[in-house]
N, C-alpha and C positions, 0 to 999 in steps of 0.2 A: 294315519298319515297326518303330519303337521299341517296347520292351516296356511303355512307359508308356501305350500306346494299346490299346484293345480292337478287335476286329474285329466287324463287324456280326453275325456268327453267334454271338458270345459274349455278346451283349446280348439278354436276353429280358424278358418281362413281369415286373416286380418287381425287375429288376436296378438297383442303386444305385451311386453313386460312380464312374461310368464316363466316359471320354473317348474319342472316336473321331475319326480323321482321315478325312475323306470329300471327294469331288469332287462337285459338283452336275452330274449327268449330264443331267437333264431338269427343266425348270421350266414347268409348264403355266400357261395363262392362268387368272386368277381366274374362278370360276363361282358361280352361285347354285344351292343345293341344290334338287332336284326336289320334295321334300316339306316344305320349310320356307324361310323367307326368308334363311337363313344363307348367307353368302358364304364360299367356301373356295378354297384353292389347293394343288394337289399338287406335290410335287417328288420326284424319284428321285435318291437319293444312292448313291454307289459307294465301296467301300473298296479297299485295296491288293490284296486277293485277287480283286477283281472281283465281290464280293457286293453286291447292291443292296437298298435299303429304301425304302419309301414314307414320306414325311414330309408332313404336312398342316398348313397354317396356316388359322385361321378369323378372320373379322371384322376387328377392328382390328389384329391381328397381321400381316395381309397388308401393310398400310400401314407398320407399325412396322419390318418387315424388308425393305421394298422395295429398299433399297440394300445389303442383305446377301444372302448366298446367291446369288451371281451365277453364271450358267451357266458351266461349265468351270473354276471357281475351286476351290481347296482350302481346307478349314476344319477347325478343331478344334471339335467340338460336345460339350457335356456338360450334365448335369442335365436331360435331356429326359424327358418322360413317355412311357413305353413301354406300349402297350396292345394287346390282341388286335384284329386287323383284322376289321371287319364285311365278310363276303364280298361283300355288295351294293355296297360302296363302294371296294373296293381296286383300285388301278391295277396292282399287281404281285402275283404269287403269293408270299405270305409270311404267316406266322402273326401277325406283329406289324407295327405301324406306329408312327411317331413323330408326336406332336402338338407343333408348334412354338408355344411360348407365351412370355410374359414371363419365365418361370423359366429359360429356356435361356441358356447361355453359348456364344457364338460368337466365334471368333477366326480371322481370315483368316491363312493360311500362304502365304508367297510361294514357292510351288513350282509347277513345271509338271508336273502329273500328267495332262495331256490324253491321254496314251497309254493310260490306263485306259479311256477312252471308246470306243476302237476296238472293244473286246470287248463292249460293251453292246448292240450292235445285231445282230439276226439277221433277215434279210428273208424274207418269204414271197412267192412268185410271185402276181401278181394273179389268175390263173386258179384258184388254190387257195383264195382267200378265201371263196367261197360255202359251202364245207363247214364253215366256222367260224361262219357266221351263226347268231344266236340261241343261242349257247352261251357259257359262261363259261370256256372253255378258253383257256389262255395260249398264244398263237401266237408269242410272242417267244422261246420256248425253242429 
C-alpha cells in the first residue's frame, strides 16, 4: 500500500485528513433500529493488512450511497466521521466505527483485492454455537 494511504489501525477517534484504501467485505441489509424508527445499514471494510472496521449509514445516506460501496470492490475513503463504537450496536470488535454521511469522499479504484476477503472469515462448528448464545463474545476470531 502506498504511503499516501493510512491503515485502519492508524485512524482513531479525532483523526483528521486521512485517506484509506479498503475493500467492502460485508454489506448487511438495511434495518430499522430496535429503539427508534431510524433506518441503518452496516458494512464491514478491510484494508491491505486484513484489519476490519464497521461503517454505518443512516436514513437517506443508505439511498444516496446505494450504487457506491459495492461488495468486494476497492475504494479510497476520506473525510469520514470516526467515533467510539457503542458496544450495544457494534458488528465487529473495534473501539471505533465510521459513520458514512454526505461529508465522505469515496472514489472507486479499479483493482482486484478480493484475495483480502479470503482471510476475513473464520468459521465455528455448528455444535459449538450454543456456548456463545446470550453473550457478546466475538466468535469470528
